[in-house]
N, C-alpha and C positions, 0 to 999 in steps of 0.2 A: 504494500499499500504506500502511496506517495506520502512523504512527510513534509509538512509545510512550516516546521518550527522556525526556520531561518527567515521566513517572510513575515510581514506585519500581521499582528494578531487579528485585527479587525479589518475585514475587507468586504466589499460589496460586489457581487457578481450579477450579471444579467444574462439569462439564457433565452435565446430566441429561436423558436421552432414551432411550426404550425401543426405538427403531429403530436397529439397528446401523449402517446406511448413513448416516443423518442424524447420529448420534453421531460416527462416524468423520469425516464431512465437516466438521462444526463444529469438531472437535478439530484437524483439519488447518489450517483457516482461522486459528484462534486461535494455534496453534503457530507459524505463519509470521509473524503480526502481533506476537506477544509471545514471542519465542524464549527469553527468560530466565525465563518463568513456569513454575511447576510445574502440570501438568495432571492433574486427577483426573476420573473418570467414575463415573456411577451410572445404573442403568436402571429403578429403582423407588423408591417412596416411602421404604421402610425403609432401603435402602442409602444413599440420598442423605442422609437425616437422620442416620444413624450417622456418615457421613463428615464432615458439617458439625459434629457434636458433638465429633468427635475431632481435627479439624484447623482451625486459624484460617484462614478464607477471606477473600480480597479480592473475589471475584466468584463468583456462581452464575449460570449460563446454564441455564434450565429450560424444558422443554416442559410444557404443562398436562395432556396426556393421557399417563398412565403407569399401570402396575400398582401396587397397594399393596405387594405382595410378589412375589418372583420366581415365575414360572409362572402368575400370575393374569391375568385380563383387564384391559386398560387402560381407564381412564375419567378424565374431567376432574376428578372429585371428589378423586382422589388428588393431582393437581397443585395444586389450590386449597388442599387441606389442608396440603401441603408448604410452599407460599408463606406461608400464614397462620402456620404454626409457626415458620418461619425468621424472619419479621418480628417475631414476638413474642419469640423467644429472642435474636435478634441484630438489634437495631433500627438499627444502622449498617451492616449488610451491604449491599454493592452487588449488585443483582439485575437480570438481563436475562431477560425472558420471550420465548422464541422459539417461537411456536405458530401454528397455523391456527385456533385457537378463542379468540381474544382477548376476544370478547364476554363470556365467562363471568367475566372479571375484574371485572365490575360488582359482583359479590358481595363483592369485597375492597376496594372503593373507600375505606371508612373507614380500613382498615388501611394502605392505600397512602398516603392523605393524612397519616397520622401517622408513616409510616416516615421515618427520619432519614438513611438511606443513599441511594445512587443507585437509581432504579427506572425502567427503560425497557422498551419493548415493541416487538417487531418480528415481522411476519408471516413465516412460513416461505417464502412465495412471493416475498419481496423479494430484490433482488440482494445479493451478498456485502457490497458497500460499505455497505449499510444496516445490516446486522448489526454490522459493525465500528464504524460511527458510534454505534450504540446501546451497544455495549460501552464505547467511549471516554467517552460521556456518563455512563454509570453509574459508571465508575471515577472520574469527576470529580464524582460525587455530584449529578448533574443528574436531572431527572425528565422523562419523556416517556410519555404515555399516549394511545392513539388516541381519536378523538371518540366512538366507541361506548360508552366507559365514563365519559365526563365527564358531569356532571350540571349543565348550564347554567353559571352563573357563581356558584355557591355557594362562597364562601370562608369558611374558619374564622376566628373572631374575631381570633386572633393574626396571621393573614395580613393582614387588613385593617388591623391596628395597624401592622404593618411598612410597608404601603403608605402609611399616613398619615404616619408618622415619616420614612420615606425620601423620599417624593415630595412631600409638602406642607411638611414642616419641613426637608427637605434634609439629614437626619442620615446619617452614615456607619454602616456595620454595627456597628462597635465601640460607638458612641454609642447606637444602637438597642438593642443587647444590654443595655447598662447601664440604659437607661430601662425596658426590659421585664423586667429581672432574669432574663435567660437567658444562655446561652453564645452567643458570636458564631457558632459553628458552627450553632446552631439558627436564627439569623437567616438565614444563608446558605441553609439548607435551606428556610426559608419562602419565600425569593425563588425558589428552584427550583420550588416548588409553584405559586406565583403565576404565573410565566412559562408553566408548562404549561397552566394554566387559560386564560390569555390568548393561548396559542399563539404565544409568542415564544421562539425557540430560537437561541442565539448562533451556532451553526455553520451555519445555513442561509444559502444564497447571498445572498438578499435582505437579510440582516442583516450581511453582511460589512462591516467598517470602520465600523459604526454603534455608537453608545453605547447599550448594552442597557438601562441604567437609564432613560435618556430615553425610549426606545421603550416601556418598561414603563409609565412615567408617562403618556405620550400615550394608550396603549391603555386604561389604567385610567380615565382621564378620559372617553375616548370611550364606554365602556360604562357610565359613571356610578358607578364604584366609589369615586372620590374627586372632590372639587370641582376 
């Protein structure tokens, strides 16, 4: 079972899914893993957005297919619209997409790349442990997106600068932030995006007990992003 003792004791989660059984199951899983967290639910776009606007949230777990309003037909456009709105209004909100239609996230790739909070994706068909891992990563402001929505090795200029300063000049995040005139939290977010593109995830078994910064440097050199 996932342990959340190293994270803040009081958190608020919003779970969005229009299927009662899936919503109840996800809620039960999260309640057991995070017993001190307040759990909120929504089953359509308007209800989810209203609750997000009214209550400070630590995490949103959202399906992509949902109705825009209660009683209407469900479609992926509503889920995409919800994610786009949430990332625009709350740039540091931690988000987990739990869906069987993750390919549609390709339309949100620019917004995901800019998002400063955690952003992870898990297919509904995956085991419970995968969902809990994605929740944990999102709360730790990490990024994980499936290969279907990645676009080669196209890195934003600021990510490349972080790679150069961190891997070639050996600077720590605080020094990188000063050099780039950004907050240190932004630099940490850039690293999360870089590791996602390079497919380096700290919690994976093959990376256990390894220095993630060194792994990132080696992979970046391997694919020609740095000298």
